[in-house]
A tleap script that builds the chain and sets N, CA, C and O, in Angstrom:
source leaprc.protein.ff14SB
mol = sequence {
  NMET ASP ALA ASN THR LEU ILE PHE GLY SER
  MET ALA VAL ILE SER LEU ALA ALA PHE PHE
  TYR LEU GLY LYS PHE LYS ALA SER PRO LYS
  GLN THR GLN ARG ASP ASP ARG ILE ASN TRP
  SER SER GLY LYS TYR GLY PHE ILE LYS TYR
  ILE ILE LEU GLY VAL ALA VAL ILE LEU GLY
  ILE SER LEU LEU ILE LYS PHE VAL CPHE
}
set mol.1.N position { 49.566 19.802 -0.598 }
set mol.1.CA position { 48.831 18.631 -0.169 }
set mol.1.C position { 48.455 18.781 1.300 }
set mol.1.O position { 49.288 19.130 2.136 }
set mol.2.N position { 47.228 18.520 1.589 }
set mol.2.CA position { 46.805 18.622 2.978 }
set mol.2.C position { 46.961 17.278 3.690 }
set mol.2.O position { 47.283 16.263 3.071 }
set mol.3.N position { 46.730 17.295 4.976 }
set mol.3.CA position { 46.932 16.101 5.800 }
set mol.3.C position { 45.945 14.995 5.435 }
set mol.3.O position { 46.275 13.811 5.507 }
set mol.4.N position { 44.740 15.386 5.047 }
set mol.4.CA position { 43.726 14.401 4.681 }
set mol.4.C position { 44.182 13.559 3.487 }
set mol.4.O position { 44.024 12.338 3.482 }
set mol.5.N position { 44.741 14.215 2.490 }
set mol.5.CA position { 45.237 13.514 1.310 }
set mol.5.C position { 46.380 12.582 1.670 }
set mol.5.O position { 46.444 11.453 1.185 }
set mol.6.N position { 47.269 13.046 2.508 }
set mol.6.CA position { 48.407 12.218 2.914 }
set mol.6.C position { 47.960 10.993 3.714 }
set mol.6.O position { 48.450 9.887 3.488 }
set mol.7.N position { 47.044 11.191 4.633 }
set mol.7.CA position { 46.594 10.085 5.484 }
set mol.7.C position { 45.862 9.033 4.660 }
set mol.7.O position { 46.195 7.850 4.732 }
set mol.8.N position { 44.873 9.449 3.884 }
set mol.8.CA position { 44.086 8.474 3.133 }
set mol.8.C position { 44.857 7.904 1.947 }
set mol.8.O position { 44.635 6.757 1.560 }
set mol.9.N position { 45.752 8.686 1.372 }
set mol.9.CA position { 46.610 8.161 0.310 }
set mol.9.C position { 47.547 7.092 0.828 }
set mol.9.O position { 47.738 6.060 0.184 }
set mol.10.N position { 48.135 7.335 1.997 }
set mol.10.CA position { 49.030 6.328 2.578 }
set mol.10.C position { 48.248 5.090 3.013 }
set mol.10.O position { 48.756 3.973 2.912 }
set mol.11.N position { 47.020 5.274 3.496 }
set mol.11.CA position { 46.193 4.112 3.843 }
set mol.11.C position { 45.893 3.268 2.608 }
set mol.11.O position { 45.892 2.039 2.680 }
set mol.12.N position { 45.641 3.918 1.482 }
set mol.12.CA position { 45.358 3.189 0.244 }
set mol.12.C position { 46.585 2.418 -0.227 }
set mol.12.O position { 46.474 1.266 -0.645 }
set mol.13.N position { 47.753 3.048 -0.160 }
set mol.13.CA position { 48.984 2.381 -0.595 }
set mol.13.C position { 49.302 1.198 0.311 }
set mol.13.O position { 49.677 0.131 -0.175 }
set mol.14.N position { 49.157 1.375 1.617 }
set mol.14.CA position { 49.423 0.285 2.563 }
set mol.14.C position { 48.433 -0.859 2.358 }
set mol.14.O position { 48.818 -2.026 2.419 }
set mol.15.N position { 47.171 -0.538 2.118 }
set mol.15.CA position { 46.160 -1.574 1.884 }
set mol.15.C position { 46.459 -2.368 0.618 }
set mol.15.O position { 46.348 -3.594 0.611 }
set mol.16.N position { 46.838 -1.674 -0.451 }
set mol.16.CA position { 47.186 -2.374 -1.688 }
set mol.16.C position { 48.411 -3.254 -1.504 }
set mol.16.O position { 48.446 -4.380 -2.000 }
set mol.17.N position { 49.416 -2.752 -0.795 }
set mol.17.CA position { 50.621 -3.544 -0.551 }
set mol.17.C position { 50.284 -4.800 0.248 }
set mol.17.O position { 50.779 -5.881 -0.069 }
set mol.18.N position { 49.453 -4.675 1.272 }
set mol.18.CA position { 49.067 -5.835 2.078 }
set mol.18.C position { 48.248 -6.820 1.246 }
set mol.18.O position { 48.422 -8.033 1.369 }
set mol.19.N position { 47.362 -6.305 0.405 }
set mol.19.CA position { 46.541 -7.168 -0.442 }
set mol.19.C position { 47.400 -7.984 -1.397 }
set mol.19.O position { 47.208 -9.193 -1.523 }
set mol.20.N position { 48.350 -7.333 -2.072 }
set mol.20.CA position { 49.192 -8.050 -3.023 }
set mol.20.C position { 50.178 -8.972 -2.319 }
set mol.20.O position { 50.531 -10.018 -2.863 }
set mol.21.N position { 50.628 -8.611 -1.129 }
set mol.21.CA position { 51.524 -9.495 -0.382 }
set mol.21.C position { 50.785 -10.753 0.065 }
set mol.21.O position { 51.303 -11.861 -0.073 }
set mol.22.N position { 49.587 -10.587 0.596 }
set mol.22.CA position { 48.820 -11.737 1.066 }
set mol.22.C position { 48.247 -12.555 -0.091 }
set mol.22.O position { 47.913 -13.727 0.079 }
set mol.23.N position { 48.136 -11.937 -1.261 }
set mol.23.CA position { 47.627 -12.644 -2.430 }
set mol.23.C position { 48.571 -13.704 -2.957 }
set mol.23.O position { 48.171 -14.535 -3.772 }
set mol.24.N position { 49.808 -13.692 -2.510 }
set mol.24.CA position { 50.784 -14.688 -2.957 }
set mol.24.C position { 50.512 -16.059 -2.359 }
set mol.24.O position { 50.896 -17.075 -2.938 }
set mol.25.N position { 49.863 -16.098 -1.225 }
set mol.25.CA position { 49.677 -17.351 -0.512 }
set mol.25.C position { 48.445 -18.090 -1.031 }
set mol.25.O position { 47.399 -17.486 -1.266 }
set mol.26.N position { 48.582 -19.387 -1.204 }
set mol.26.CA position { 47.489 -20.218 -1.702 }
set mol.26.C position { 46.935 -21.052 -0.549 }
set mol.26.O position { 47.663 -21.443 0.364 }
set mol.27.N position { 45.656 -21.307 -0.613 }
set mol.27.CA position { 45.027 -22.136 0.416 }
set mol.27.C position { 45.538 -23.569 0.302 }
set mol.27.O position { 45.904 -24.030 -0.779 }
set mol.28.N position { 45.554 -24.242 1.408 }
set mol.28.CA position { 46.037 -25.624 1.427 }
set mol.28.C position { 45.009 -26.547 0.770 }
set mol.28.O position { 43.830 -26.201 0.692 }
set mol.29.N position { 45.447 -27.720 0.298 }
set mol.29.CA position { 44.481 -28.678 -0.282 }
set mol.29.C position { 43.404 -29.106 0.717 }
set mol.29.O position { 42.300 -29.481 0.322 }
set mol.30.N position { 43.723 -29.050 1.994 }
set mol.30.CA position { 42.717 -29.382 3.011 }
set mol.30.C position { 41.544 -28.397 2.953 }
set mol.30.O position { 40.402 -28.763 3.231 }
set mol.31.N position { 41.836 -27.151 2.590 }
set mol.31.CA position { 40.780 -26.144 2.489 }
set mol.31.C position { 40.080 -26.175 1.135 }
set mol.31.O position { 38.875 -25.933 1.057 }
set mol.32.N position { 40.822 -26.470 0.069 }
set mol.32.CA position { 40.242 -26.381 -1.273 }
set mol.32.C position { 39.547 -27.651 -1.730 }
set mol.32.O position { 38.647 -27.583 -2.567 }
set mol.33.N position { 39.931 -28.802 -1.212 }
set mol.33.CA position { 39.363 -30.073 -1.668 }
set mol.33.C position { 38.531 -30.710 -0.556 }
set mol.33.O position { 38.860 -31.781 -0.047 }
set mol.34.N position { 37.455 -30.030 -0.196 }
set mol.34.CA position { 36.578 -30.529 0.867 }
set mol.34.C position { 35.371 -31.221 0.267 }
set mol.34.O position { 35.023 -30.997 -0.892 }
set mol.35.N position { 34.746 -32.052 1.055 }
set mol.35.CA position { 33.537 -32.744 0.607 }
set mol.35.C position { 32.296 -31.853 0.692 }
set mol.35.O position { 31.345 -32.041 -0.068 }
set mol.36.N position { 32.301 -30.894 1.605 }
set mol.36.CA position { 31.108 -30.066 1.824 }
set mol.36.C position { 31.232 -28.679 1.182 }
set mol.36.O position { 30.792 -27.685 1.760 }
set mol.37.N position { 31.831 -28.615 -0.008 }
set mol.37.CA position { 31.966 -27.336 -0.700 }
set mol.37.C position { 30.610 -26.855 -1.206 }
set mol.37.O position { 29.721 -27.664 -1.473 }
set mol.38.N position { 30.451 -25.547 -1.337 }
set mol.38.CA position { 29.217 -24.970 -1.859 }
set mol.38.C position { 29.187 -25.162 -3.368 }
set mol.38.O position { 30.178 -24.893 -4.047 }
set mol.39.N position { 28.073 -25.618 -3.893 }
set mol.39.CA position { 27.899 -25.794 -5.329 }
set mol.39.C position { 27.355 -24.486 -5.901 }
set mol.39.O position { 26.147 -24.250 -5.886 }
set mol.40.N position { 28.252 -23.641 -6.404 }
set mol.40.CA position { 27.856 -22.334 -6.907 }
set mol.40.C position { 27.158 -22.425 -8.257 }
set mol.40.O position { 26.515 -21.464 -8.680 }
set mol.41.N position { 27.271 -23.561 -8.942 }
set mol.41.CA position { 26.647 -23.685 -10.258 }
set mol.41.C position { 25.158 -24.023 -10.164 }
set mol.41.O position { 24.453 -23.978 -11.173 }
set mol.42.N position { 24.681 -24.355 -8.992 }
set mol.42.CA position { 23.251 -24.630 -8.846 }
set mol.42.C position { 22.466 -23.322 -8.927 }
set mol.42.O position { 23.025 -22.246 -8.714 }
set mol.43.N position { 21.199 -23.411 -9.228 }
set mol.43.CA position { 20.360 -22.224 -9.376 }
set mol.43.C position { 20.039 -21.537 -8.061 }
set mol.43.O position { 19.327 -20.533 -8.033 }
set mol.44.N position { 20.560 -22.075 -6.987 }
set mol.44.CA position { 20.249 -21.555 -5.660 }
set mol.44.C position { 20.774 -20.130 -5.450 }
set mol.44.O position { 20.177 -19.350 -4.707 }
set mol.45.N position { 21.892 -19.794 -6.106 }
set mol.45.CA position { 22.516 -18.492 -5.899 }
set mol.45.C position { 22.384 -17.592 -7.122 }
set mol.45.O position { 23.160 -16.649 -7.275 }
set mol.46.N position { 21.426 -17.862 -7.987 }
set mol.46.CA position { 21.251 -17.090 -9.209 }
set mol.46.C position { 20.735 -15.679 -8.978 }
set mol.46.O position { 20.868 -14.823 -9.853 }
set mol.47.N position { 20.155 -15.424 -7.825 }
set mol.47.CA position { 19.592 -14.099 -7.555 }
set mol.47.C position { 20.676 -13.041 -7.363 }
set mol.47.O position { 20.392 -11.848 -7.467 }
set mol.48.N position { 21.895 -13.451 -7.088 }
set mol.48.CA position { 22.972 -12.490 -6.822 }
set mol.48.C position { 23.256 -11.642 -8.054 }
set mol.48.O position { 23.550 -10.454 -7.927 }
set mol.49.N position { 23.173 -12.237 -9.254 }
set mol.49.CA position { 23.438 -11.454 -10.463 }
set mol.49.C position { 22.385 -10.367 -10.653 }
set mol.49.O position { 22.689 -9.306 -11.199 }
set mol.50.N position { 21.159 -10.611 -10.214 }
set mol.50.CA position { 20.123 -9.587 -10.325 }
set mol.50.C position { 20.352 -8.456 -9.322 }
set mol.50.O position { 20.049 -7.298 -9.611 }
set mol.51.N position { 20.875 -8.780 -8.168 }
set mol.51.CA position { 21.210 -7.743 -7.188 }
set mol.51.C position { 22.329 -6.862 -7.728 }
set mol.51.O position { 22.258 -5.637 -7.629 }
set mol.52.N position { 23.365 -7.481 -8.299 }
set mol.52.CA position { 24.480 -6.719 -8.863 }
set mol.52.C position { 24.002 -5.866 -10.031 }
set mol.52.O position { 24.411 -4.712 -10.155 }
set mol.53.N position { 23.156 -6.407 -10.878 }
set mol.53.CA position { 22.610 -5.651 -12.000 }
set mol.53.C position { 21.789 -4.462 -11.508 }
set mol.53.O position { 21.890 -3.370 -12.068 }
set mol.54.N position { 20.981 -4.658 -10.473 }
set mol.54.CA position { 20.194 -3.564 -9.912 }
set mol.54.C position { 21.060 -2.459 -9.342 }
set mol.54.O position { 20.776 -1.277 -9.539 }
set mol.55.N position { 22.118 -2.840 -8.634 }
set mol.55.CA position { 23.039 -1.838 -8.083 }
set mol.55.C position { 23.715 -1.068 -9.212 }
set mol.55.O position { 23.875 0.149 -9.122 }
set mol.56.N position { 24.116 -1.773 -10.284 }
set mol.56.CA position { 24.765 -1.112 -11.416 }
set mol.56.C position { 23.812 -0.143 -12.111 }
set mol.56.O position { 24.224 0.947 -12.509 }
set mol.57.N position { 22.555 -0.522 -12.260 }
set mol.57.CA position { 21.572 0.363 -12.898 }
set mol.57.C position { 21.334 1.602 -12.047 }
set mol.57.O position { 21.291 2.715 -12.571 }
set mol.58.N position { 21.180 1.422 -10.751 }
set mol.58.CA position { 20.965 2.565 -9.858 }
set mol.58.C position { 22.172 3.489 -9.869 }
set mol.58.O position { 22.018 4.710 -9.892 }
set mol.59.N position { 23.376 2.915 -9.852 }
set mol.59.CA position { 24.589 3.727 -9.907 }
set mol.59.C position { 24.674 4.485 -11.227 }
set mol.59.O position { 25.029 5.664 -11.246 }
set mol.60.N position { 24.352 3.817 -12.325 }
set mol.60.CA position { 24.384 4.479 -13.627 }
set mol.60.C position { 23.392 5.622 -13.717 }
set mol.60.O position { 23.717 6.685 -14.246 }
set mol.61.N position { 22.191 5.418 -13.211 }
set mol.61.CA position { 21.182 6.478 -13.234 }
set mol.61.C position { 21.612 7.653 -12.367 }
set mol.61.O position { 21.448 8.808 -12.757 }
set mol.62.N position { 22.164 7.362 -11.192 }
set mol.62.CA position { 22.584 8.455 -10.312 }
set mol.62.C position { 23.746 9.239 -10.913 }
set mol.62.O position { 23.795 10.462 -10.777 }
set mol.63.N position { 24.681 8.559 -11.574 }
set mol.63.CA position { 25.781 9.276 -12.232 }
set mol.63.C position { 25.275 10.092 -13.412 }
set mol.63.O position { 25.753 11.201 -13.653 }
set mol.64.N position { 24.317 9.555 -14.144 }
set mol.64.CA position { 23.729 10.288 -15.259 }
set mol.64.C position { 23.041 11.556 -14.771 }
set mol.64.O position { 23.201 12.619 -15.370 }
set mol.65.N position { 22.288 11.450 -13.700 }
set mol.65.CA position { 21.599 12.617 -13.142 }
set mol.65.C position { 22.607 13.640 -12.633 }
set mol.65.O position { 22.419 14.842 -12.817 }
set mol.66.N position { 23.670 13.173 -11.996 }
set mol.66.CA position { 24.656 14.090 -11.425 }
set mol.66.C position { 25.405 14.865 -12.506 }
set mol.66.O position { 25.617 16.069 -12.362 }
set mol.67.N position { 25.806 14.197 -13.579 }
set mol.67.CA position { 26.662 14.847 -14.560 }
set mol.67.C position { 25.918 15.455 -15.739 }
set mol.67.O position { 26.487 16.284 -16.450 }
set mol.68.N position { 24.673 15.075 -15.973 }
set mol.68.CA position { 23.937 15.610 -17.111 }
set mol.68.C position { 23.002 16.735 -16.684 }
set mol.68.O position { 22.879 17.738 -17.388 }
set mol.69.N position { 22.353 16.580 -15.556 }
set mol.69.CA position { 21.350 17.568 -15.144 }
set mol.69.C position { 21.891 18.520 -14.136 }
set mol.69.O position { 21.176 19.415 -13.684 }
savepdb mol mol.pdb
quit
């Protein structure tokens, strides 16, 4: 194993540990029950799914080109 693998592997393990440790904490009701919350169900943010779909299609095409051709 080279140093690069050790450094980035340990960074990944530390990041996952911090993520799962901090994931235990819940936001307070003052943060979750606000009057000025964003209404995500409105059509205002519907374009995001098309952006994600476009990124997925481009990624799929690039992987297909890389591994098939």
